[in-house]
N, C-alpha and C positions, 0 to 999 in steps of 0.2 A: 642530565639523565642519559642513560645508554640509548643508542639509536636502535631502530628496529633491526638493522643489519647486525648490530652487536647482539641483540636479544636472540635473533634467529640462529646464531652460531654458538649459543650456549649448549652445554651437554643435554640439559633437560629438553630444550626446544628441538634440538636435533632428534631426540628420541620421539618427541610428539609428532614430528613430521613423518617419521617412519611408521608411526602408529596409525596415521590417517590413511584409510583405504577407501577407494571409490565404491567398492561393493557394499560395504557396511552403510555408508551414507545413502547410497541409492536405494538400498532395501528399506531404510527408514522413510525415504521420500515416498516410495510406492505404498508402504503401509499407511502413511498419513493420507495419501491420495485416494486410497480405497474406502475411506470413511467419508460419506457425503457431508458437505458442510456449506450449504447455501448461506448467503448473508442472512443473519438473524437466526440461523439454525445450526450453530457451531457446537452445540452441547456435546455431541458424541466425540468429536475431535478433542474438545477440551478435557473430557474424561480420560482419553488415551494419554494426552500430554501430561495431565496431572500424575498419572501412574509413572510415567518416565521421570518426572521431576522428583517424585518420592523415591524411586529406585536409586537416583544419583545423589540423594542426601541434601537437596535444597531445604532451606528453612522458610518459615512463614508462607507455606504453600496454601493457596486458596483459589477458588473460582468465584468470580463476582457475578452480579445479576445479568451482565451482558455476555457471559461466556468467555471472559478473559481469564487466562491462567497465569498466576504469579508464583514466583519462587525466588528466594534470595540466597546467593552464595556468599558467605560472610568473608569480609576482608579483614586485614590487620587492624584497621582503624575505622570502626563502625561509624564514627561521627563525621568522617570525611565525605565529601560529595561522592555519590555512587554512580556507577555506569549502568545504564539500561541497555539491554540487547533484546530486540523484539522482532517477531515475524508474524505476519497475519495468517490466520487459519481459514478464513472464508474464501469461497469461490463464487464465480458467476453462474455456475451450473445448477439447475434444479436437482432436487434430491433423487429423482428417478433416472437421472442421466446414466447411460452405460459407461462405466469407469474402466473398461477393459484397457490394459496396457499392452503395447506392441513394441518389440525390440527389433531394430534394424541396424546392424553393424554398430556404429558408435552413437546411435540415437535411441532414445526411448520416448515413446509418445503416449499420451493419455490426458484426458481433460483435467486441467488444474495441476498437472504434475510440476510444471515450472512456476506457476503462479497460483499458490505459493507453497506447495508441498515440499519442494526442494529447499526453499528458504527456511521452513520449519525444521527440516532435517539438518540443515547447517547449524541452527540454534541448538538442537539436541547434541550435535557432534561437539560443539564448543563446551557444553555442559559435561559431556562424557569425558573430555580431555581434562577439565578441572578436577573431576572426581577421580579418574584413573591415576593421574599424576599428583593428586593432592596438592594442587597449586593454591597458594594463599596470597592473593594480590593485596596491594596496599589498602584498597577500599572495597566495599561491597559491590557485587555485580547482581543486578536484578534481571532475571529472565522473565519475559512476558510473551506468551502466545496470545495474540490479541484478535478480537473479532471485528467485524463491520468495517473493513477497509474498502471493500468493493461497492460500486454502484450507489444505491440509496442508503447504504450503511453510514455514509457521511462521516467517516472516521470516528464513529461512535465508540469503538473499542479503545483507541489510543486516547481519546478525550477522557474516558473513565480512568485510564492508567495515569494520565497526567494529574487528574484530580486526586488520585490516591497516593501517588509517589512524587509528584512534582517538586515538593519542598526538599526532598532527599537527593535529588539528582544533580549531577554536574555535567553530564553529556549522555548521548545516546547513539546507538548504531541500529539502524533498521535493515533487516536482511530480506532480500528478494531473491528468488531462485534464478532469474534469467538476466541479471544485470552485471555480469562479470566484466571487469575492466572499466566500469563506469562509477563515478563518484557523484552522487546527487547531493549537492550542497545548498540547493535552493528549491523552494516549492512554489509552483505557479498558483495563482488565485483561480478558484473554480466556483462557479455558481450554477445551480441546477434548478430549473423551473418546471413546475407541473401546470400546464395551461389547459383549462377545460372550456368547452363551449356548450351551451344548452339552448334548445329551441323548442317551439311547440310541437313540431313533428307534423305528420300527415301522410296522405297517399301520393305516390310519385306522379300519378296522372291527374287526379282530381285537384291536387293542391300545388301543381307545378308553378314555380315562380315564388312560392313562399320560402322563407329562410329555412335552411337545413343546417344542423350543427356541423355535419361533415363538410359541407360547402364552405361554411364560415371558417372552419379550421384550416381547410385547404387554401383559402384566400390568405389567411394569416401566414401559413407556411410558405406560400409563394413570396410574400414580402420578406420573410426572414431569410430565405435562401438567396434573395437579391442583395442582401447586405454584403458589404465588402470591408471586412475588418483589416486593420493594418498588418503588414508582415513584420514590422518593427515598431514597438515591441510585439512579438508574435502573439496573435489573438485569434481564437477560433470559436466556431459554434458547431453543434451537431444535434439534429433532431433524431434522437435514438429510439424512441418508441412512439407509435402513432396508432390509434384505434378509435372506432366509433361506429354508430349505427347498429341496427338490429335486423334489417332485412334489405334485400336488393330493391324492393319496390316501395320503400318507406322513406319519407324525409326523416333524417336522423334527429332524434331528440337530444342526443349527447355525443360528444367526441372529445378526445384528449390527446395531448402530446407531452413528451418529456424532452426538455431542451437543455443541453450541456453547453455552458459558456466558459471559456478559459482565456487567460492572458498572463503574460509575464509581468504585467503592470496592473495593480489593483484599480488604479484610476481608469485605465482603458477598459477593464472589465466592467466597471460601473457605467461607462459611457455606452458600451455595447448593450448592456441590459436596458439602459434607457431607450436605446433605439428599438429594442424588441417591444418595450411597453408602448412606445409611440406607434409601432405597427399594429398592436392590439387596438389602440384607440382609433386607428384609421379604418378598421374593418367592423367597428361597432355598428349595430343595427338595433332599432327599438325592440325587435323580437329575438335578438340574440343576446345571450348573457355570457360574457367571458369572465373567467376568474384566473388569477395567477397565485400559485403558492410556491414558496421557496422550499425545496426538498433537499437541497445540498448547498453547503457553504464552506468550502475548504479555503482557509486563509493562506496568504503568502508569507514567506519568511526566507531568510538566507543567512549563511555565514560566509565570510570572505575566503578566497582561495588560500590566503596566507594564515588562516586559523590553524592552530596546532592539530586539531582533529583531522582537517583536510590534508595537511602535510603528512601526518601519520598514515592516513589511508593511501596516499600516493606512494609512500615508502613501502607499505605492505604489498602493493601491486608490483612495485619494482622488484621485490623479492621473488616474484613468480614471473618475472620478465614481461610484464605488461606495462604499456604506457597508458597512464590514466586518461580517460575522457571525462571532462567535467560537465555535468548535466544539470538542467533545471527540469523538474517534473512534478508529478502529483502522486505522493505516497503518504504513508503515515507520518513521515518526517514533517510534512507541512504544518501540522498542528503544534508539534514540539518546537520547530523553528519560529513559528509565529509567537510562541510564548517565551522566546529568548533562550531556549536550550540548545547548545551546540549539538547538531545532529547531522550524520551523513547516512545515506542509503547506499549499500553495496550489494553485489550479487555473488552467487556461488558458481554459476556456469553460464553458458550460452544456451539459447533456445529460440523458438519462434512459434508463430501461430497462436499467440496468447489469446485466451478467451474463445478459442475454437476447439471443436472436438478432436482435431488432429494436432493439438498443442504438443510440442516436443522439447526435450532437453538434450544437450550433448553430454556424453558421459566422461570423455577424456579429461576435461578441466575440473571435475568435481573436487578431487582431492586438493589440487592447487587452490581452488577457490575457497575451500574450507580452511586451508592453511593460512591464506590471506586474512580470513576472519579471525582466526586464533591470534595471529600476530597483532592485528589492529586492536583487538579487545584487550589483550594483556598489556600492550604498550599504553593504550589510552587510560585504563583504570589505574595504572601506576603513575601516570603523568598528570592527570586532570586536576589534581589538587593544587597544581601550580598555575592553573589557568585562571583568568578572571571569572568570577562567579556570574551565572546568568543575570543579565540586567546591568552588570557593571561595565564600565568603559574598558 
């Protein structure tokens, strides 16, 4: 098979490189960013993306019950394993968030612009290239703008995509806005717990000394933050949300927290969760009722650095003079890797302050980052029929 370098120097691909412009891709990213899309409320973005899919001639376009948008670019051999290219549409920001965009020299900032409106724009740019140049790869390319990647979405969008398309797929590329230069080839295990505490309540003066749900939860929190997880394999925890009580002079009747647990090793994650459950047992009281509900469970998975998809991703980065950084993280790729599908996550540009109102992206690398995506997608879809099928040695 021709190398990515050979592919990049063909007449058609050279024309594609000249065709890609930062301005067009950035305009798409801002257009997407201006449509509010909190997790579980991605319908408006899905409608916009479906219209773009229709404009560029994708087949089998549809939106499913969880606001995933699907479309198929037909390849020369429909029965061959297909390539999935996906980018998540949801953001961490509430619908009422001010989505104003600010430009300063080579940076543009705005909530959700890098995570993941730019990733969606990269997906649309790849589709526009296939349509404009009427490229017909060896196998189908499925485009998916998926929901529910963030927070309590628990990868619900990509789970639904796997259920719908898994049997047809041979590999996948997940596109993020701010991960340029990085190749995520493995997914860390993530477990999220919702822990609640209930108590009878009472008056802060008259019933002082009686159990309070907030006091009980704070006692538990103190035990959790005293835990010392190992640095190798890297294992972490975070109490991300905490609330409870109803007035300053009342013993709280209820309190709750959300706990995020992560590890490179599923066994270590299970051990950390067991420590948390032991901490709950240690603060139990006859008048306190604790409950634990699992609200997130992202599985772990990986492909080796010598897998053809990883080496192609590295070659694509080499074509834009980037040395790849191999990463382990938590993205939509987790679920695909856990199910045996060769998957990498790549980025379109650099950026920072993700999940903050002043989130920003750097504009200079956008065209190069999209070129990298085009090269990787075209090389992978033509080569993956030669790879071992998912689940085979």
